[in-house]
Wavefront OBJ file of the C-alpha trace (Angstrom):
o trace
v -33.797 102.303 -134.875
v -32.327 99.211 -133.217
v -32.583 100.989 -129.849
v -36.294 101.566 -130.406
v -36.842 97.870 -131.119
v -34.873 96.980 -127.988
v -37.340 99.023 -125.937
v -40.139 97.347 -127.859
v -38.850 93.871 -126.934
v -38.546 94.930 -123.287
v -42.128 96.233 -123.387
v -43.268 92.912 -124.860
v -41.877 91.168 -121.789
v -43.622 93.695 -119.522
v -46.866 92.856 -121.307
v -46.006 89.163 -120.911
v -45.946 89.583 -117.120
v -49.453 91.059 -117.225
v -50.485 88.338 -119.664
v -49.186 85.619 -117.345
v -51.212 87.122 -114.508
v -54.496 87.412 -116.392
v -53.863 84.092 -118.162
v -53.469 82.213 -114.903
v -56.625 83.895 -113.592
v -58.528 82.611 -116.608
v -57.062 79.105 -116.789
v -57.279 78.480 -113.052
v -60.677 76.915 -113.743
v -58.876 74.107 -115.623
v -57.103 72.672 -112.610
v -58.831 74.150 -109.533
v -62.469 73.468 -110.375
v -62.684 69.829 -109.279
v -60.579 70.073 -106.133
v -62.278 73.224 -104.840
v -65.758 72.097 -105.895
v -65.480 68.790 -104.030
v -63.506 70.206 -101.059
v -60.930 67.444 -101.545
v -58.622 69.413 -99.243
v -58.441 72.851 -97.677
v -58.181 75.790 -100.045
v -54.581 76.454 -99.023
v -53.518 72.840 -99.663
v -55.184 72.868 -103.084
v -53.462 76.145 -103.991
v -50.071 74.823 -102.839
v -50.441 71.649 -104.937
v -51.533 73.681 -107.970
v -48.698 76.179 -107.446
v -46.101 73.394 -107.307
v -47.558 71.876 -110.468
v -47.447 75.235 -112.242
v -43.877 75.989 -111.189
v -42.581 72.533 -112.129
v -44.436 72.574 -115.444
v -43.179 76.038 -116.366
v -39.591 75.330 -115.302
v -39.345 72.058 -117.238
v -41.153 73.315 -120.320
v -39.353 73.995 -123.523
v -42.684 74.833 -124.675
v -44.587 74.456 -127.756
v -43.087 77.892 -128.430
v -42.909 77.179 -132.145
v -46.564 78.171 -132.658
v -45.584 81.806 -132.020
v -42.492 81.462 -134.248
v -43.883 79.804 -137.363
v -47.163 78.059 -136.463
v -49.455 80.642 -138.100
v -47.335 82.860 -140.363
v -44.523 81.980 -142.785
v -41.657 84.017 -141.261
v -39.302 83.610 -144.228
v -41.523 86.034 -146.191
v -41.786 88.723 -143.490
v -39.258 91.420 -142.630
v -38.176 92.076 -139.037
v -40.270 95.261 -138.740
v -43.367 93.406 -139.972
v -42.902 90.521 -137.546
v -42.491 92.968 -134.644
v -45.655 94.759 -135.741
v -47.609 91.478 -135.621
v -46.150 90.404 -132.264
v -46.770 93.793 -130.649
v -50.397 93.836 -131.842
v -50.915 90.292 -130.535
v -49.649 91.107 -127.027
v -51.660 94.307 -126.692
v -54.837 92.539 -127.806
v -54.248 89.461 -125.647
v -53.713 91.279 -122.357
v -56.818 93.436 -122.709
v -59.066 90.668 -124.061
v -58.239 88.147 -121.333
v -58.596 90.779 -118.619
v -62.088 91.651 -119.857
v -63.170 87.984 -119.735
v -61.655 87.526 -116.263
v -63.499 90.598 -114.979
v -66.739 89.099 -116.278
v -65.876 85.800 -114.567
v -66.114 83.907 -117.868
v -63.548 81.185 -118.636
v -62.123 81.414 -122.144
v -59.303 79.762 -124.051
v -55.871 81.379 -124.044
v -54.984 79.059 -126.927
v -57.884 80.365 -129.025
v -56.948 83.943 -128.125
v -53.345 83.476 -129.222
v -54.153 81.591 -132.440
v -56.783 84.059 -133.643
v -54.692 87.084 -132.641
v -51.744 85.744 -134.608
v -54.134 84.988 -137.439
v -55.623 88.502 -137.393
v -52.272 90.271 -137.234
v -50.791 88.067 -139.948
v -53.754 88.515 -142.312
v -53.515 92.313 -141.869
v -49.824 92.431 -142.830
v -50.270 89.746 -145.492
v -52.950 91.771 -147.300
v -50.629 94.778 -147.337
v -47.735 92.700 -148.708
v -49.956 91.089 -151.348
v -51.254 94.478 -152.508
v -47.658 95.755 -152.797
v -46.340 92.663 -154.610
v -48.397 93.075 -157.813
v -49.609 89.484 -157.641
v -46.215 87.927 -156.904
v -47.438 86.740 -153.475
v -50.560 84.864 -152.403
v -52.132 84.474 -148.970
v -50.990 80.848 -148.832
v -47.368 81.994 -149.171
v -47.629 84.160 -146.062
v -50.117 82.252 -143.905
v -49.727 78.673 -142.639
v -53.325 77.900 -143.533
v -53.256 74.126 -142.999
v -51.859 74.443 -139.488
v -54.237 77.266 -138.582
v -57.373 75.389 -139.709
v -56.240 72.177 -137.971
v -55.815 74.042 -134.695
v -59.186 75.792 -134.997
v -61.121 72.649 -135.982
v -59.607 70.525 -133.214
v -60.289 73.167 -130.583
v -63.984 73.483 -131.366
v -64.529 69.744 -131.883
v -63.145 69.188 -128.395
v -66.212 70.965 -126.952
v -68.665 68.290 -128.139
v -66.285 65.390 -127.484
v -65.541 66.483 -123.915
v -69.226 67.027 -123.079
v -70.256 63.641 -124.490
v -67.585 61.605 -122.706
v -68.057 63.602 -119.504
v -71.735 62.604 -119.481
v -71.160 58.935 -120.340
v -68.259 58.265 -117.955
v -69.950 60.068 -115.044
v -73.207 58.161 -115.635
v -71.374 54.819 -115.508
v -69.361 55.896 -112.454
v -72.517 56.910 -110.607
v -74.220 53.613 -111.427
v -71.224 51.842 -109.876
v -70.642 53.974 -106.773
v -74.021 55.734 -106.241
v -74.123 58.924 -104.152
v -73.334 56.884 -101.051
v -69.934 56.026 -102.512
v -68.367 54.978 -99.185
v -70.714 52.002 -99.067
v -69.443 50.629 -102.395
v -65.760 51.565 -102.311
v -64.615 48.202 -100.964
v -65.621 46.495 -104.216
v -64.312 48.848 -106.886
v -62.062 51.499 -105.322
v -58.735 49.758 -106.030
v -59.615 49.233 -109.687
v -61.003 52.748 -110.062
v -58.042 54.345 -108.269
v -55.527 52.320 -110.274
v -57.176 53.235 -113.561
v -57.422 56.908 -112.560
v -53.829 57.183 -111.329
v -52.530 55.409 -114.442
v -54.513 57.784 -116.650
v -53.032 60.737 -114.776
v -49.502 59.354 -115.170
v -50.106 58.760 -118.874
v -51.436 62.300 -119.171
v -48.350 63.731 -117.445
v -45.947 61.771 -119.669
v -47.717 62.361 -122.960
v -49.030 65.880 -122.427
v -47.453 67.373 -119.330
v -43.724 66.885 -119.869
v -43.514 65.622 -123.460
v -41.618 68.677 -124.680
v -39.797 69.419 -121.429
v -36.090 70.171 -121.525
v -35.119 66.986 -119.671
v -37.149 64.736 -121.999
v -34.357 64.157 -124.475
v -32.246 61.329 -125.808
v -32.447 57.899 -124.213
v -35.057 58.837 -121.607
v -37.522 60.024 -124.239
v -36.878 56.999 -126.475
v -37.291 54.652 -123.518
v -40.596 56.182 -122.408
v -42.168 56.416 -125.838
v -40.731 53.103 -127.000
v -42.134 51.199 -124.026
v -45.321 53.148 -123.350
v -47.509 50.010 -123.244
v -45.323 48.289 -120.636
v -45.117 51.449 -118.520
v -48.894 51.888 -118.603
v -49.668 48.267 -117.673
v -46.999 48.232 -114.973
v -48.332 51.490 -113.542
v -51.896 50.180 -113.613
v -50.998 47.058 -111.610
v -48.802 49.005 -109.183
v -51.337 51.788 -108.602
v -54.193 49.307 -108.179
v -52.297 47.519 -105.409
v -51.303 50.859 -103.838
v -54.877 52.159 -103.852
v -56.151 48.987 -102.186
v -53.534 49.356 -99.455
v -54.465 53.024 -98.962
v -58.124 52.033 -98.700
v -57.269 49.453 -96.028
v -55.414 52.230 -94.176
v -58.652 54.283 -94.167
v -57.315 56.828 -96.675
v -59.958 58.357 -98.973
v -58.687 57.247 -102.379
v -60.968 59.679 -104.205
v -59.218 62.609 -102.516
v -55.841 61.210 -103.544
v -57.016 60.912 -107.151
v -58.446 64.449 -107.213
v -55.273 66.009 -105.789
v -53.070 63.990 -108.165
v -55.224 65.134 -111.064
v -55.047 68.756 -109.900
v -51.248 68.587 -109.862
v -51.137 66.941 -113.304
v -53.513 69.457 -114.896
v -51.608 72.391 -113.368
v -48.304 70.942 -114.593
v -49.649 70.401 -118.113
v -51.227 73.854 -118.169
v -47.941 75.553 -117.318
v -45.825 73.274 -119.473
v -47.881 73.594 -122.638
v -49.982 76.739 -122.376
v -46.943 78.798 -121.426
v -46.557 79.565 -125.127
v -49.832 81.483 -124.950
v -48.233 83.967 -122.561
v -44.500 84.212 -123.306
v -44.235 82.635 -126.759
v -44.797 85.958 -128.509
v -42.251 88.001 -126.464
v -39.697 85.197 -126.877
v -40.262 85.229 -130.643
v -39.672 88.998 -130.550
v -36.552 88.557 -128.419
v -35.201 85.865 -130.760
v -35.897 88.072 -133.787
v -34.076 91.011 -132.207
v -31.039 88.875 -131.302
v -30.922 87.551 -134.872
v -31.007 91.119 -136.191
v -28.175 92.179 -133.871
v -26.144 89.171 -134.979
v -26.031 90.689 -138.465
v -23.730 93.411 -137.118
v -25.501 96.290 -138.824
v -25.195 94.777 -142.322
v -28.958 94.914 -142.842
v -31.952 97.030 -141.803
v -35.232 96.251 -140.075
v -37.123 96.686 -143.359
v -34.920 94.335 -145.388
v -34.047 91.548 -142.927
v -36.209 88.460 -143.596
v -36.965 86.361 -140.505
v -36.095 82.908 -141.850
v -34.379 82.179 -138.528
v -37.810 81.774 -136.884
v -38.259 78.547 -138.834
v -35.738 76.940 -136.461
v -37.016 75.242 -133.266
v -37.295 77.414 -130.150
v -34.470 77.328 -127.626
v -35.897 78.940 -124.528
v -33.333 80.014 -121.863
v -34.037 78.374 -118.505
v -34.246 81.673 -116.622
v -37.245 82.758 -118.729
v -39.031 79.529 -117.810
v -38.268 79.781 -114.083
v -39.227 83.460 -114.049
v -42.502 82.693 -115.789
v -43.225 79.960 -113.261
v -42.700 82.387 -110.370
v -44.990 85.000 -111.927
v -47.700 82.402 -112.513
v -47.503 81.083 -108.943
v -47.735 84.608 -107.498
v -50.660 85.419 -109.798
v -52.493 82.253 -108.757
v -52.003 83.017 -105.070
v -53.095 86.660 -105.260
v -55.682 86.841 -108.044
v -59.253 87.446 -106.945
v -60.356 87.125 -110.559
v -59.111 83.515 -110.629
v -61.566 82.685 -107.850
v -64.278 84.561 -109.759
v -63.714 82.473 -112.907
v -63.708 79.238 -110.859
v -66.957 80.344 -109.201
v -68.712 80.557 -112.591
v -67.812 76.951 -113.393
v -68.813 75.717 -109.920
v -72.165 77.520 -110.000
v -73.029 75.802 -113.278
v -72.021 72.331 -112.083
v -72.997 72.292 -108.393
v -75.209 69.478 -107.116
v -76.933 71.604 -104.497
v -79.591 74.270 -104.888
v -78.719 77.946 -104.691
v -78.957 81.267 -106.446
v -78.551 81.005 -110.206
v -76.147 83.529 -111.744
v -77.659 83.279 -115.218
v -81.170 83.982 -116.409
v -83.114 81.987 -118.947
v -83.043 82.136 -122.728
v -85.403 80.942 -125.502
v -82.805 78.449 -126.748
v -82.358 76.971 -123.261
v -86.116 76.695 -122.764
v -86.539 74.862 -126.078
v -83.644 72.509 -125.254
v -85.035 71.685 -121.812
v -88.516 71.059 -123.197
v -87.177 68.874 -126.021
v -84.937 66.871 -123.694
v -87.781 66.344 -121.204
v -90.069 65.069 -123.951
v -87.345 62.804 -125.353
v -86.515 61.449 -121.889
v -90.203 60.729 -121.210
v -90.457 58.818 -124.497
v -87.363 56.734 -123.778
v -88.383 55.994 -120.194
v -91.771 54.771 -121.353
v -90.124 51.753 -123.032
v -87.700 50.992 -120.159
v -88.889 48.155 -117.905
v -90.085 49.452 -114.506
v -87.586 47.291 -112.589
v -84.656 48.679 -114.575
v -85.927 52.220 -114.115
v -86.363 51.714 -110.361
v -82.852 50.249 -110.066
v -81.304 53.198 -111.939
v -83.241 55.676 -109.783
v -81.957 53.915 -106.662
v -78.375 54.467 -107.866
v -79.116 58.206 -108.241
v -80.733 58.691 -104.839
v -79.700 62.236 -103.869
v -80.794 61.660 -100.273
v -77.698 59.470 -99.824
v -75.354 62.153 -101.160
v -72.066 62.553 -99.272
v -70.655 66.071 -99.601
v -67.432 67.146 -97.914
v -68.019 70.331 -95.891
v -70.815 71.799 -98.058
v -69.060 70.988 -101.317
v -70.616 71.808 -104.698
v -70.394 68.142 -105.743
v -68.925 64.925 -104.405
v -65.510 63.299 -104.824
v -66.708 60.737 -107.374
v -67.600 63.456 -109.865
v -64.444 65.420 -109.048
v -62.337 62.324 -109.784
v -64.079 61.765 -113.105
v -63.549 65.423 -114.032
v -59.778 65.486 -113.467
v -59.074 62.014 -114.846
v -61.203 62.340 -117.959
v -59.978 65.878 -118.700
v -56.384 64.719 -118.511
v -57.022 61.577 -120.537
v -58.850 63.384 -123.357
v -56.112 66.016 -123.595
v -53.429 63.285 -123.615
v -55.189 61.299 -126.346
v -55.655 64.436 -128.424
v -51.987 65.300 -128.061
v -50.837 61.797 -128.983
v -52.954 62.104 -132.147
v -51.288 65.474 -132.811
v -54.577 67.328 -132.348
v -54.103 70.564 -130.410
v -56.866 70.929 -127.806
v -57.896 73.775 -125.552
v -57.410 72.702 -121.933
v -60.031 75.263 -120.881
v -62.660 73.921 -123.251
v -62.011 70.284 -122.365
v -61.928 70.827 -118.584
v -65.041 73.026 -118.586
v -67.133 70.833 -120.885
v -66.200 67.613 -119.041
v -67.429 69.310 -115.845
v -70.674 70.329 -117.549
v -71.215 66.853 -119.016
v -70.602 65.137 -115.694
v -72.998 67.505 -113.896
v -75.711 66.722 -116.456
v -75.206 62.969 -116.024
v -75.282 63.410 -112.247
v -78.793 64.902 -112.463
v -77.476 68.165 -111.041
v -79.548 69.986 -113.644
v -83.012 69.399 -112.236
v -86.334 70.774 -113.434
v -85.828 73.813 -111.205
v -82.339 74.681 -112.451
v -81.796 73.141 -115.903
v -82.908 76.173 -117.899
v -80.549 78.432 -115.891
v -77.587 76.059 -116.159
v -78.027 75.536 -119.905
v -78.284 79.292 -120.425
v -75.043 79.656 -118.477
v -73.241 77.000 -120.511
v -74.479 78.521 -123.765
v -73.311 81.935 -122.553
v -69.821 80.602 -121.842
v -69.633 78.777 -125.186
v -70.915 81.891 -126.936
v -68.165 83.814 -125.166
v -65.611 81.432 -126.682
v -66.803 82.218 -130.202
v -66.812 85.906 -129.327
v -63.215 85.486 -128.138
v -62.198 84.088 -131.508
v -63.949 86.814 -133.479
v -62.838 89.629 -131.185
v -59.229 88.403 -131.081
v -59.014 88.232 -134.870
v -60.785 91.541 -135.533
v -59.084 93.627 -132.844
v -55.596 92.334 -133.633
v -56.231 92.845 -137.362
v -57.142 96.497 -136.771
v -54.345 97.125 -134.244
v -51.754 95.674 -136.640
v -52.992 97.943 -139.450
v -52.913 101.015 -137.203
v -49.381 100.233 -136.004
v -48.109 99.482 -139.524
v -49.379 102.741 -141.017
v -49.035 104.920 -137.907
v -45.551 103.896 -136.837
v -44.148 104.927 -133.452
v -46.960 107.420 -132.752
v -49.579 104.739 -133.311
v -47.703 102.312 -131.045
v -47.630 104.892 -128.260
v -51.358 105.558 -128.737
v -52.184 101.833 -128.645
v -50.125 101.386 -125.465
v -51.941 104.296 -123.861
v -55.311 102.868 -124.860
v -54.406 99.418 -123.514
v -53.217 100.884 -120.191
v -56.421 102.932 -119.914
v -58.581 99.875 -120.590
v -56.713 97.793 -118.003
v -57.035 100.518 -115.357
v -60.706 101.057 -116.195
v -61.268 97.292 -115.988
v -59.704 97.186 -112.525
v -61.823 100.105 -111.297
v -64.995 98.517 -112.667
v -64.059 95.165 -111.159
v -63.454 96.711 -107.726
v -66.871 98.381 -107.836
v -68.405 95.038 -108.749
v -66.578 93.373 -105.851
v -67.911 95.994 -103.418
v -71.446 95.116 -104.506
v -70.625 91.431 -104.105
v -69.257 92.127 -100.615
v -72.553 93.752 -99.629
v -74.418 90.725 -100.951
v -72.115 88.438 -98.980
v -73.089 90.234 -95.762
v -76.714 89.402 -96.475
v -75.817 85.883 -97.554
v -74.132 85.360 -94.189
v -77.523 85.681 -92.492
v -79.070 83.348 -95.054
v -76.284 80.787 -94.528
v -76.882 80.825 -90.766
v -80.603 80.436 -91.381
v -79.958 77.447 -93.657
v -77.786 75.730 -91.048
v -79.803 76.319 -87.873
v -82.054 73.683 -86.361
v -83.352 75.855 -83.511
v -86.812 77.310 -84.227
v -86.309 80.445 -82.110
v -82.921 81.170 -83.670
v -84.418 80.620 -87.119
v -87.145 83.190 -86.421
v -84.563 85.703 -85.197
v -82.421 85.192 -88.304
v -85.502 85.297 -90.532
v -86.454 88.676 -89.064
v -82.915 89.978 -89.459
v -82.894 88.904 -93.088
v -86.255 90.587 -93.683
v -85.031 93.877 -92.161
v -81.915 93.842 -94.340
v -83.869 93.213 -97.514
v -86.725 95.654 -96.925
v -84.350 98.439 -95.905
v -82.342 97.766 -99.051
v -85.460 97.968 -101.243
v -86.600 101.286 -99.749
v -83.161 102.890 -100.085
v -82.943 101.575 -103.633
v -86.384 103.020 -104.397
v -85.439 106.420 -102.971
v -82.309 106.520 -105.120
v -84.009 105.303 -108.309
v -87.006 107.647 -107.876
v -84.697 110.635 -107.517
v -82.635 109.595 -110.559
v -85.727 108.839 -112.655
v -87.389 112.182 -112.002
v -84.272 114.293 -112.434
v -83.185 112.200 -115.421
v -86.521 112.981 -117.066
v -86.459 116.659 -116.118
v -82.896 117.048 -117.431
v -83.624 114.848 -120.485
v -80.761 112.549 -119.466
v -81.411 109.400 -121.493
v -78.341 107.612 -120.152
v -79.493 108.076 -116.548
v -82.950 106.682 -117.319
v -81.421 103.634 -119.004
v -79.278 103.025 -115.930
v -82.381 103.184 -113.743
v -84.236 100.613 -115.851
v -81.189 98.329 -115.858
v -80.896 98.577 -112.058
v -84.627 97.846 -111.681
v -84.275 94.649 -113.725
v -81.434 93.505 -111.454
v -83.537 94.262 -108.376
v -86.462 92.262 -109.788
v -84.203 89.231 -110.156
v -82.897 89.759 -106.630
v -86.416 89.898 -105.192
v -87.186 86.537 -106.800
v -84.204 85.105 -104.931
v -85.452 86.740 -101.721
v -88.768 84.929 -102.115
v -86.864 81.661 -102.466
v -85.009 82.416 -99.231
v -88.357 83.139 -97.598
v -89.570 79.648 -98.469
v -86.399 78.268 -96.917
v -86.927 80.356 -93.786
v -90.505 79.194 -93.299
v -89.413 75.537 -93.330
v -87.168 76.223 -90.307
v -89.919 77.798 -88.184
v -92.228 76.051 -85.737
v -95.573 75.167 -87.313
v -97.841 77.723 -85.598
v -95.355 80.555 -86.018
v -94.627 79.613 -89.625
v -98.243 80.153 -90.722
v -98.582 83.613 -89.157
v -95.092 85.016 -89.724
v -94.699 83.408 -93.136
v -97.835 85.221 -94.318
v -96.486 88.587 -93.151
v -93.112 87.898 -94.789
v -94.676 87.168 -98.179
v -96.955 90.197 -97.921
v -93.950 92.398 -97.201
v -92.080 90.923 -100.140
v -95.084 91.498 -102.422
v -95.289 95.149 -101.370
v -91.546 95.517 -101.981
v -91.986 94.042 -105.466
v -94.856 96.424 -106.210
v -92.718 99.399 -105.151
v -89.947 98.325 -107.547
v -92.483 97.715 -110.342
v -93.821 101.242 -109.776
v -90.332 102.629 -110.371
v -90.177 100.704 -113.641
v -93.633 101.916 -114.703
v -92.518 105.462 -113.923
v -89.134 105.280 -115.662
v -90.151 103.410 -118.839
v -92.530 106.061 -120.304
v -90.100 108.778 -119.224
v -87.241 107.064 -121.069
v -89.344 106.589 -124.216
v -90.432 110.248 -124.066
v -86.850 111.505 -123.863
v -85.641 108.951 -126.422
v -88.203 110.266 -128.923
v -87.095 113.877 -128.249
v -90.617 114.968 -127.299
v -91.213 118.268 -125.513
v -89.899 118.490 -121.918
v -91.878 119.332 -118.776
v -92.739 122.984 -118.324
v -91.333 124.996 -115.417
v -94.471 124.650 -113.272
v -94.500 120.862 -113.641
v -90.784 120.646 -112.854
v -91.111 122.785 -109.744
v -94.208 121.043 -108.403
v -93.055 117.467 -108.962
v -89.439 118.228 -108.071
v -90.470 119.384 -104.594
v -92.818 116.439 -104.284
v -90.030 114.036 -105.186
v -87.772 115.447 -102.460
v -90.522 114.873 -99.899
v -91.137 111.290 -101.060
v -87.412 110.455 -101.043
v -87.101 111.774 -97.479
v -90.192 109.733 -96.514
v -88.697 106.543 -97.993
v -85.412 107.054 -96.143
v -87.241 107.563 -92.839
v -89.152 104.336 -93.423
v -85.901 102.509 -94.243
v -84.365 103.739 -90.992
v -87.429 102.608 -89.052
v -87.117 99.096 -90.469
v -83.339 98.929 -89.951
v -83.581 100.008 -86.298
v -86.703 97.878 -85.739
v -88.254 100.874 -83.940
v -91.909 101.402 -84.862
v -93.053 103.708 -82.032
v -93.545 106.552 -84.574
v -95.431 104.403 -87.033
v -98.583 106.535 -86.732
v -96.600 109.622 -87.785
v -95.295 107.771 -90.858
v -98.796 106.612 -91.814
v -100.115 110.163 -91.387
v -97.265 111.451 -93.578
v -98.172 108.943 -96.277
v -101.765 110.240 -96.245
v -100.519 113.830 -96.562
v -98.212 112.925 -99.458
v -101.031 111.033 -101.196
v -103.332 114.073 -100.898
v -100.637 116.376 -102.256
v -100.073 114.066 -105.222
v -103.833 113.968 -105.857
v -103.801 117.780 -105.909
v -101.029 117.678 -108.534
v -103.151 115.392 -110.704
v -106.156 117.722 -110.425
v -104.003 120.699 -111.346
v -102.671 118.906 -114.427
v -106.173 117.869 -115.507
v -107.242 121.536 -115.325
v -104.319 122.494 -117.575
v -105.380 119.790 -120.041
v -108.947 121.185 -120.078
v -107.545 124.636 -120.707
v -105.580 123.126 -123.637
v -102.318 124.562 -122.358
v -99.225 122.472 -122.971
v -98.447 119.205 -124.772
v -100.765 116.217 -124.449
v -97.812 113.791 -124.553
v -96.093 115.653 -121.729
v -99.298 115.647 -119.668
v -99.717 111.901 -120.120
v -96.176 111.191 -118.899
v -96.548 113.670 -116.045
v -99.810 112.120 -114.824
v -98.245 108.662 -115.016
v -95.295 109.829 -112.896
v -97.631 111.322 -110.293
v -99.744 108.138 -110.173
v -96.730 105.852 -109.756
v -95.302 108.120 -107.066
v -98.631 107.831 -105.283
v -98.428 104.026 -105.574
v -94.930 104.051 -104.109
v -96.122 106.048 -101.092
v -99.141 103.771 -100.508
v -97.198 100.508 -100.913
v -94.467 101.802 -98.585
v -97.022 102.573 -95.877
v -98.435 99.046 -96.194
v -94.905 97.639 -96.166
v -94.135 99.358 -92.869
v -97.323 98.033 -91.266
v -96.635 94.455 -92.368
v -92.992 94.686 -91.321
v -94.038 95.703 -87.799
v -96.382 92.702 -87.575
v -93.613 90.382 -88.773
v -91.051 91.781 -86.325
v -93.458 91.916 -83.376
v -92.724 89.328 -80.684
l 1 2 3 4 5 6 7 8 9 10 11 12 13 14 15 16 17 18 19 20 21 22 23 24 25 26 27 28 29 30 31 32 33 34 35 36 37 38 39 40 41 42 43 44 45 46 47 48 49 50 51 52 53 54 55 56 57 58 59 60 61 62 63 64 65 66 67 68 69 70 71 72 73 74 75 76 77 78 79 80 81 82 83 84 85 86 87 88 89 90 91 92 93 94 95 96 97 98 99 100 101 102 103 104 105 106 107 108 109 110 111 112 113 114 115 116 117 118 119 120 121 122 123 124 125 126 127 128 129 130 131 132 133 134 135 136 137 138 139 140 141 142 143 144 145 146 147 148 149 150 151 152 153 154 155 156 157 158 159 160 161 162 163 164 165 166 167 168 169 170 171 172 173 174 175 176 177 178 179 180 181 182 183 184 185 186 187 188 189 190 191 192 193 194 195 196 197 198 199 200 201 202 203 204 205 206 207 208 209 210 211 212 213 214 215 216 217 218 219 220 221 222 223 224 225 226 227 228 229 230 231 232 233 234 235 236 237 238 239 240 241 242 243 244 245 246 247 248 249 250 251 252 253 254 255 256 257 258 259 260 261 262 263 264 265 266 267 268 269 270 271 272 273 274 275 276 277 278 279 280 281 282 283 284 285 286 287 288 289 290 291 292 293 294 295 296 297 298 299 300 301 302 303 304 305 306 307 308 309 310 311 312 313 314 315 316 317 318 319 320 321 322 323 324 325 326 327 328 329 330 331 332 333 334 335 336 337 338 339 340 341 342 343 344 345 346 347 348 349 350 351 352 353 354 355 356 357 358 359 360 361 362 363 364 365 366 367 368 369 370 371 372 373 374 375 376 377 378 379 380 381 382 383 384 385 386 387 388 389 390 391 392 393 394 395 396 397 398 399 400 401 402 403 404 405 406 407 408 409 410 411 412 413 414 415 416 417 418 419 420 421 422 423 424 425 426 427 428 429 430 431 432 433 434 435 436 437 438 439 440 441 442 443 444 445 446 447 448 449 450 451 452 453 454 455 456 457 458 459 460 461 462 463 464 465 466 467 468 469 470 471 472 473 474 475 476 477 478 479 480 481 482 483 484 485 486 487 488 489 490 491 492 493 494 495 496 497 498 499 500 501 502 503 504 505 506 507 508 509 510 511 512 513 514 515 516 517 518 519 520 521 522 523 524 525 526 527 528 529 530 531 532 533 534 535 536 537 538 539 540 541 542 543 544 545 546 547 548 549 550 551 552 553 554 555 556 557 558 559 560 561 562 563 564 565 566 567 568 569 570 571 572 573 574 575 576 577 578 579 580 581 582 583 584 585 586 587 588 589 590 591 592 593 594 595 596 597 598 599 600 601 602 603 604 605 606 607 608 609 610 611 612 613 614 615 616 617 618 619 620 621 622 623 624 625 626 627 628 629 630 631 632 633 634 635 636 637 638 639 640 641 642 643 644 645 646 647 648 649 650 651 652 653 654 655 656 657 658 659 660 661 662 663 664 665 666 667 668 669 670 671 672 673 674 675 676 677 678 679 680 681 682 683 684 685 686 687 688 689 690 691 692 693 694 695 696 697 698 699 700 701 702 703 704 705 706 707 708 709 710 711 712 713 714 715 716 717 718 719 720 721 722 723 724 725 726 727 728 729 730 731 732 733 734 735 736 737 738 739 740 741 742 743 744 745 746 747 748 749 750 751
């Protein structure tokens, strides 16, 4: 049996490697967001600084490994086999859960995941032990309830605290520096830089390396016994240094951002390492303690009191973990995806919004607007004008198309570090993810990045992320609870089944993610044209790019329509409810995309010469309207079909299937020919296409007449006839709108 548990410990470390990879992908948003968002340095430089911080933090960390040893459960009341059951369930749940969130591009807390997984697994085993003890044991004997509730409360309180201080500090900073910060740096930059650098140093000492292996004895006593002197001395020294750097024409804000990135990366690795390797190390320690008994006890009788002792993590585990984390950071595409979510929600500039709107967000925006109007009505006009002058976006200085400027980036890294350090000094465990993300959201709100055009989208996004955090807690607890029960009662067979399920889910997640990335790559190709259009100042080049963009979009819509029409019709004929649902879901995505295309069209028109803009802009909008109508026709066709199948009504008869099936093939071929015509920009056979549309329309009219005759003859189901006639009508609309689309496209592309 000991050999089996040896393999189990080894497998825990294998899972830990995966966990380190997905954990770094998730927590990358903590320390990369500000530097990447403000373009404080090149991407490679930022990654190198973060990688060094991670490696140093992991190598020096002795962890906060005790949370996995005795932070949640009371190990002295659990046998070795029970502890291994909990730890195994935690690792399986953690790897899969974090990978799912990374694939969705949603930042979540590895601390919350670990705490609630340990809580779920412990409660599962505790309930079993209580039921078998005939009342001799209570939940409080097995679960460290006080510690667990303290951790949970502090984590969720940090959300509101971080958002509030992020808003206040950024608002004050912007009043001081304005968006034209270079103009005002000579007055305040030394003081600001000194305060920021001192805060970062304090953060590194208190939070980053507090529990590191070298922080022992006299050094630790000296630092923590003279903290006030060190802080004041650092503040004076850094203030002088920052003034000298400013005189030497060095951008002090960039220095602060990169220092903060290093400090956050170091603290992340040094303290959050427990979230990834704490559980396997607890399993390894338990196994070594069992082996030390020399076979005098069994796995079902050996109580794990030894886990009450402080963790002593071998250095090679720390160095190895640091290497894995650095490699994961350098190679993970999902890390960039998670960072992108945070940047999209906090960017200063306009762009495509990744989140829709929600009723809660709309109510919040409306309430805040009304409240702001009431408050502004009592503010003296001079004060209001002065504040508005400090928030003049026209003076904004962005480094190389950054999402936001260096002032906000500096506030983000400094305040995140300071809040985490203060929380740690007060012995309140905080989630670095929650603090870093919510500070960024608060600072973007204070910076007026959430304007009337984007606020409802941004708030929906923030609420979605926060909702995801609560889902993480619930899912972690529930899944780990169930997995622990299955493993406890199922034994080795259940463990093997759980491993197989976890591997399947990870592989499936990767496949799904790659498909998603392929779609994103196609979008990027289109966005390349849009980016060129946004940057050009030449009217003729703008028109050429505008036409290229229009061809790409209209071809895409027609090919999409051909595919969705085919799937809708055959899904209905084959009574495939799943296929019809997929069609409706794809149509909703396309509707959102077409809204974004209209926004790009407005941008394109502003870059054209005046006379051309009026004529060509009109054709562009007409083409986009026809494209929208075509997509709406697909929805109007698929919706009744889906409801019909969902209600298990009678299917089409053989005559209807044959007639409309052949008609569908003809329409799909027609749509593809039109798409090719637009893509090649060759309209010399336009008359043939128009004539074909007339023929198809007449054929569809004949189908309607035939169905009406069947209705008069009272043959067949009325419900089926209604759906059939609707399908024919919408197919006719698709043909007509496509013909109009081709005509307008030719006018738009014509020189």
